N, C-alpha and C positions, 0 to 999 in steps of 0.2 A: 148256337154254340154255348155249351157249359162254361162256368167260370174258370174252371181247371184246365179245359181245352184252350180258352182264350189266353190264359197265363202262359201256358206250354207254347202255343204257337207264337205269341208275341216276343217269346224269347228267341224262338227258332228264327223268327223273321229278321232279327237284328244280327243274326250271326254273320250273313253274307255281306250286307252293307258296312258293318264294321270292319271286316278284313280289307274290303275295297278302300275304305277311309285310310287304313294304315299304309296300303300300297300307294294311295295317292300322297300321303304325306312324305314317303320316302320318296317318291319321284319329284315332287315340288319342293325341293331342298333349296334353302336361301344359300347353300354354300356354293351353288354352281356345279360344274364338273369340268374335268380336264381330257382333251380329245387331241391325240397326235403331237401331245407336249404342250399343246395350247389350252390354257385356263380361261374357262368362259364364266364371268362373274355376273351376278345379277344387279351388280351395283350401279351399273349404268342403264338398267332396264326398269325404270320406275313403276311401269304398270305392271309388270310380272313379279316386282318386289312387292308391290301394295296387295296384290293377289295372294301372295304368299303370306302376308300378315292377315289377311281375311281368313284364309285357311287355318292359320295358326290359331285365330281367335275362335273359329267355329268347330274346328275339327281335331286340332293336335290335342294329344293326351287324352281323349275320350274313350277311345276302343278299348285299351288293356284294363282300365278299372272296371268297366261294364263287364268284359270278360271274365275278371277275376270275381265279381258278383255274381254272374251266371254259374260259375264253376261251383262256390261255395253254395248256392241255392240247391243245384242238382246235386251236389255230392251228399246232401243229408235229407233229401226228399224222398218222405215216405219210409225211413228206415229209423231203427234205435240201433246206434253204433256199438255193437258187441265187439269183442275181440275177434269172433270169427268174419264178422261183416268187414270189419277194419282191414284184416288180411286179405280177403277177396277184393277189395277195393285197391289196396296197394298192388296186387298182382295185376289187377286191370289196368291201373296207372303205369305200370311197368310197361306195358304194351302199348298203351295210347299216348305216353308222355317221355317216359325215358329212351325208349329205343328209337323214336323218330327225332328225340333231340340230338343223340349221338350220331346219327346217320346224317342229319342235316347240317351239323356243325362240321363233320367231316367233309360233306360235300363243299361247304364253304372254304374250307381249308384247301382243297384239291383245286377249286375255282380259283383262288389267287395263284397257286402254285404253278398252274398252266401258263400264266402270264411271263413266268420266267423262262420259257421255252424261247430259244432264238427266232423262231418263225414268228412270234408275235412281238418282236421287239420294236417295230415300226409303229404297233398300236398302243404299246406301252412304255414309251422311252423313258418314263421316269422310274420304272421298276427297279432299275439297278441301284437307286439310292436305298432301298429296303434291305435291311440285312435279315439273315435266316438264323434261328436259333431252335435245334432240334433235340435239345436236351430234354429229358423225360419232365422236369418241372415245367418248362416252357409248353411243351405238348398239352400237359394237363392244364396248364392256366388257359390255353387257346379255349379249351371248353368251358371256362367259368369267366375269366377278365382277359379278354384278347389283347388288351393293351400291354399285357406282361407276357404273351405268349410267343408264338414262332416267329411272327414278323415284327421286326424292329423299325418302325418308321422314323425318318429324320425329324427333328424337334422344329417345329415352324415358329418363327418370331412372332410376338404377340398373340400367339394361339390361346384362345380361352380354355382353361384347363376344367375338364369335368369329371369328378371323380366317381361317377356311376361306373358300374361294372357291367360289361356286355360280352357275351360269347362271340366267337367269330360270326355267327350268323346272328347279328344284332336283335331282330325281332324274338328270337328264343330266349331272351331273358324273361319273357312272361312264362314260358314253360318251365325253366329253371327255377324260379320264384314260386311257382305253382307247386312244384315237387316238393319245396322245403314246406309250404304251407300243408300240403297233404301229410307230410310225415307227423305235423303237429296236431292233427284233427282230433285224436282222442282227448288231449287237453283243451282244445278250443270247444268240443262237444260238451265237456262237463262245465267249464266255465260259463258257457252260453246258456246252460240250463239253469243255472244258480244265479247269474248277475242280469239276466235280461238284457235290456238294452244300453245298461250302463257301461258294460265292458266295450261293446260297438262304439258308444259315442267316446270313451276314453282313447280308442285308437283314432277315431276321427279327429279328436284335438292334437294329438300327437302328429298324425299325418299333415294336417294343417299348419301347424306351428314351427315343427322341425323343418319343413321345406324351406325355411329362410337360411338354413344352414346347409352348405354341401357336405352332407355325411355320406356320401357315395352310396354303397349299397344299402346302408340302413333306411335311406328314403325310399328305394325302391321296394325293400322288404315291408316298409310301412304302408305302402301302396296295396301290396298284395294281402296283407294281414287285414287291413281295413276293410277293404271290398269284399274279400273272400269272407271274411267274419259277417259282414253285414247281409250278405246273401245267405249265409248258414244260418243266421240269427232267425231270418224269415222261415226257414224250414224246420230248424229245430224246435221252434215256439209255434210252429203251425200258423204262422200270420198269413192271412189272405191278402196276396200281394196286390191283386185287383183294388181291394177296398183301400189299402195302405198308399199306394202310388196315386190312385185316382183321385184322392183328396187334394193333391198338388198340380193337378193338371193344367188348370188355368195359369197358377203361379209359374209353372216350368215352362209353358208356352210363352210367358212375357219374359221372365228373367233370363232364360238361357241365351235368346238372341241378344237382348240387352247387354248381359255380360258379355257376350262375344265382341260387340260393337264396342263396349267401353275398354275392352282388352286392346282392339287395334287403336283406338284413340290414345290409350296410355302409352303405347309404343312410342307415339309421336311426342306426346305432351307430358306424361307423368310416368317415365320408364320405373320409377323406384315402386310403382303400385301395380306394376303389370303381373307380378308373381301372386300377389294376393288376389287379384281380380281374376286370373287364370285358374287358382284353386277353387274359387267359388264356382267358376264357369263348369269345371269337370264335375263337382259335386252336385250340381243342378242338372248337368248333362246326363246323368243316370235317369232322373226322374223324366226328363224330356223326352229320351230315347224309349224308354218302355212305354211312356204314355202315348206318343206318337205312333207307336207299333200298334199298340192296342187299339188306338183310334182308327187307324188305316184297315185293320181287319175288321173292327166292328162296322165299319161302313162300307165294307166289301169293296174297297178302293184296290186292295191288292190282297194276295193269298200267298202262303208260304210255299216256296219251291223246295221240295225236298232234295234235288239235284244241287241247288245252289246252296242251301244250308249245309249239306253234307261236305261241300267243295271248299267251305270257307278256312278250315284248320289247313288244308293243303296249300291255298293260296297264301295264307297267313306265313308257313314256315319256307316256302320256296320263293315268294316274289323278290326278296332283296338281292337274289342272285342275278336276275335278269332286268329288272326294272330299269337300272341305270344303263345296262347295254343297250336296251331297245330305244331307251332316249336318246344315246349317242348314235344309233344307226339312223334314228328318224331326223335328226339334225344333220348328220352327213348328207341323207337323200334330199331334203328340202332346204338346206342352208338358209335359214331364217335371219334376215337382218333388222327386223323391227320388232318392237314389244309384242305386238299382237301376232306377229308370226311365230316368235318364241313360245308365247302363251299356247297357240294352236297345236305346236309341236308337243308341249308338255302334256296337254289334254289327250293328244293322239295316243302318246306314249303310255299314259294310264290305261286307255280304252285296248289299245293292242296287247299289252302285258296280261290284263285281266282275260281277254278272248283267248289269248295263247294258253293261259295256264288252265282256263275252263277245257279248252280241247284237250291238253294232255291229262288231266283229270278224267275226262270223259273216256278217253282211250283205254287208259290204265284200269278204270273201274269196269269196262265192257270186255276187255281183252285179258288183263292181268289182275283180277281182283285179289288174289291171295297175296301177290306182290305190293299192291296198293295197300293193303291192311298192314303190311309191315312197316312200309316207309312212311305211311300217315297216320297209323294207328287206328284206322277206321276204314269202313268201306266206302 
């Protein structure tokens, strides 16, 4: 396998597991869930709560930065960004990003509105506490920052306020901010040509330091611009990714799990240090993910599945709609009463959700490929 093929396949190999990681994180939520008006909290389930902390340490926050990096690398790969190329890429991103973004946020809105139907009152008894605002500004905000959108939820006492902005379909904040960065690519292209790695390093410093302040969408945009620009820098300056990343193979294999474990420990003993450790963990995670992917391919332990790689975006944009519902359904079927029983249900919910979405993707690709291309922006 040539170096270019290994580089390309290493990135492709990451796409599906990264989507599954996002799905698992959203399923394994420390917030618990509500079913038939009864709230099920993890506070009284120490085993499951500890598993969640390990998931936070090893997985949370890793996928989206890597997706931004891959997007930046692929965007400039093998091209000189002329006006014609830029317009062509904008037209392409209109199909692959904007249209799916609008469709799946609209689906997410309808998914919540269905709960207001009288026939579902027993399943969602608390939905009556939610007020609706169908004004044009609220509808538009739903596609940008759902907290100011159609659904007005009651204020919960002692609720931790997070100023980050998410559309109704929460994971699609990645697509929203990716579209913003793509619009800025002509400027990024010129800057990266003349400043080399200094511009990327500066963004990295801002990404790391400003995380200590809750700046809302600014923090999210810094993640998008930093990792997208990092990937773009590799392409624009024709850097050999295999050579650049392989230098840190041993270090990433050591420090990534070490930082993850330190994060778990910090939650217990040094909570003030947890954010710093997590940032370092996410940064090193990019090296770890790419190096482990290249290593698996080089040693022929696994190979890229075109089907799984192509399904990753579909899983990413749809999973939030059904993952929680599958969890509740399995909880209703098995009625676990112990920590380990609950853990088994959570794991099964992830497996069932992935299997279900893969089946739907397969059927759509086989029988309605044109429709799939519209709703998922790809075949």
